[in-house]
C-alpha positions as CSV (number, residue, x, y, z in Angstrom):
1,M,21.8,-37.0,-36.1
2,T,22.0,-33.5,-37.3
3,L,18.9,-31.4,-37.4
4,P,18.1,-30.3,-41.0
5,A,18.4,-26.6,-41.8
6,S,15.0,-25.1,-42.5
7,S,13.7,-21.7,-43.4
8,L,10.2,-22.9,-42.3
9,F,10.8,-24.4,-38.9
10,D,13.2,-24.3,-36.0
11,L,13.7,-27.8,-34.8
12,E,14.8,-29.0,-31.3
13,L,15.2,-32.4,-29.9
14,D,14.2,-32.8,-26.2
15,G,14.8,-36.4,-25.2
16,E,12.2,-38.4,-27.2
17,T,10.3,-35.3,-28.3
18,L,10.9,-33.3,-31.4
19,I,9.8,-29.6,-31.1
20,A,9.0,-27.9,-34.4
21,T,8.4,-24.2,-34.3
22,P,7.3,-22.5,-37.5
23,R,9.4,-19.4,-38.2
24,R,6.6,-17.5,-39.9
25,D,3.0,-17.8,-41.0
26,L,2.6,-20.8,-43.2
27,G,-0.1,-19.6,-45.6
28,E,-0.2,-21.1,-49.1
29,F,1.5,-18.1,-50.8
30,S,4.4,-18.0,-48.3
31,M,5.2,-21.7,-48.8
32,S,7.5,-21.4,-51.8
33,R,10.2,-23.5,-50.1
34,F,7.7,-26.0,-48.6
35,D,8.0,-28.5,-51.5
36,E,11.8,-28.4,-51.1
37,E,12.0,-28.6,-47.3
38,A,9.1,-30.9,-46.3
39,P,10.7,-34.1,-47.6
40,A,13.9,-33.4,-45.6
41,L,11.9,-32.6,-42.5
42,L,9.8,-35.8,-42.8
43,R,12.9,-37.9,-43.5
44,Y,14.5,-36.5,-40.3
45,W,11.4,-37.3,-38.2
46,H,11.4,-40.9,-39.7
47,E,15.1,-41.4,-39.0
48,S,15.2,-39.8,-35.6
49,A,14.6,-41.5,-32.3
50,A,11.8,-39.1,-31.4
51,R,8.5,-40.7,-30.5
52,N,6.7,-37.5,-29.7
53,V,6.2,-34.2,-31.6
54,V,5.3,-30.8,-30.2
55,V,4.4,-28.2,-32.8
56,D,4.7,-24.7,-31.3
57,F,2.8,-22.0,-33.3
58,H,3.6,-19.1,-31.0
59,R,5.3,-17.1,-33.8
60,T,2.4,-17.5,-36.2
61,D,-1.2,-16.3,-36.8
62,Y,-2.3,-18.6,-39.6
63,F,-1.4,-21.5,-41.8
64,G,-2.9,-23.1,-44.9
65,S,-4.0,-26.5,-46.0
66,T,-0.5,-27.6,-47.0
67,T,0.5,-27.2,-43.3
68,L,-2.4,-29.3,-42.2
69,G,-1.4,-32.0,-44.7
70,L,2.2,-32.0,-43.2
71,L,0.7,-32.2,-39.7
72,V,-1.4,-35.2,-40.6
73,K,1.7,-37.0,-42.1
74,V,3.7,-36.3,-38.9
75,Y,0.8,-37.5,-36.8
76,K,0.7,-40.8,-38.7
77,F,4.4,-41.2,-38.0
78,V,4.0,-40.4,-34.3
79,K,1.1,-42.8,-34.0
80,K,3.2,-45.7,-35.5
81,R,5.9,-45.1,-32.9
82,G,3.4,-45.1,-30.0
83,G,4.1,-41.5,-29.3
84,K,2.0,-38.3,-28.8
85,M,1.6,-35.2,-30.9
86,V,0.7,-31.9,-29.1
87,I,0.0,-28.6,-30.7
88,C,0.7,-25.4,-28.7
89,G,0.9,-21.6,-28.9
90,T,-1.9,-21.3,-31.4
91,S,-3.6,-18.0,-32.3
92,N,-7.3,-17.6,-32.2
93,H,-7.4,-18.0,-36.0
94,E,-5.4,-21.2,-35.9
95,R,-7.7,-22.6,-33.2
96,E,-10.7,-21.8,-35.4
97,V,-9.0,-23.8,-38.3
98,F,-8.4,-26.8,-36.0
99,A,-12.0,-26.6,-34.7
100,A,-13.5,-26.3,-38.2
101,T,-11.5,-29.3,-39.5
102,R,-12.2,-31.2,-36.2
103,L,-8.5,-31.8,-35.9
104,D,-8.8,-30.5,-32.3
105,D,-10.6,-33.7,-31.6
106,L,-7.6,-35.7,-32.9
107,W,-4.7,-33.7,-31.4
108,T,-4.2,-32.3,-28.0
109,I,-4.0,-28.5,-28.0
110,A,-2.0,-26.8,-25.2
111,A,-1.6,-23.2,-24.4
112,T,2.2,-23.2,-24.0
113,R,5.2,-25.2,-24.9
114,E,5.8,-26.1,-21.2
115,E,2.2,-27.5,-21.0
116,A,2.7,-29.4,-24.3
117,L,5.9,-31.0,-23.1
118,A,4.2,-32.1,-19.9
119,L,1.3,-33.6,-21.9
120,V,3.6,-35.7,-24.2
121,L,4.9,-37.3,-21.0
122,S,1.6,-37.8,-19.3
123,P,-0.4,-41.0,-19.8
124,H,-3.8,-39.3,-20.6
125,R,-4.9,-37.0,-23.4
126,Q,-6.4,-33.7,-22.4
127,S,-7.0,-30.4,-24.1
128,I,-6.1,-27.4,-22.0
129,A,-6.2,-24.5,-24.4
């Protein structure tokens, strides 16, 4: 299956893990293409064999509520497949958003992509960021 082209995310498939890396900050005013691209990205995740998702925010400093909504949708998909979702590379601001929304209780937050990939393969949930 071909990875969809996106101006919002770089997508990679590593075994059963889809790695999504936002290309830029995903604030509400920079999301003009979001409504066009999000359905294609979600369709790809649904049609792929990926069980796990790693979202690597190392290129960004902030995101808006639309991004949180997309992450919740992806998480529901991952959960149905019995997989794991790990967030990594977050800025201080992004970690504050995850803490304020209590989503850091739901998702594992890792410091680096390498740690995130190791966590999706491990049997236990742990936060290491």
